[in-house]
C-alpha positions, 0 to 999 in steps of 0.5 A: 443809363441808356435807354433799350427798345424794350423799356421805350416800348413797355413805357408806351405800352403803359401808357397807351395801358392807363389810356385805355382804362381810362376811356373805357375803351376795351380795344385799346386797353387789349391793343396795349397788353399785346404790344407789352407782351412781345416779350417777357422783360418788356411785359414785366417792365410794361405792369411796372410802369402801369402800376406806378402810373395808377399809384400817382393818380391815386394819390393825386385824386382820392377819387379815381376810379379806372372805371369813371373817365378822369376828365368830362 
């Protein structure tokens, strides 16, 4: 399996997006969303990856909330 430049960019944007949500940083969220919206394929893959990251976090910690920091 080969890894495309779009896939790498979207995975990075998904992680940055989740990091922005966890830090409650609207500027980071906007920057990650803009980076992931470069093309439709990248945006779709970023949403898929962000959804997977969120699902894994919720399964690991049922008290997880994107509105509060994960670490204090």
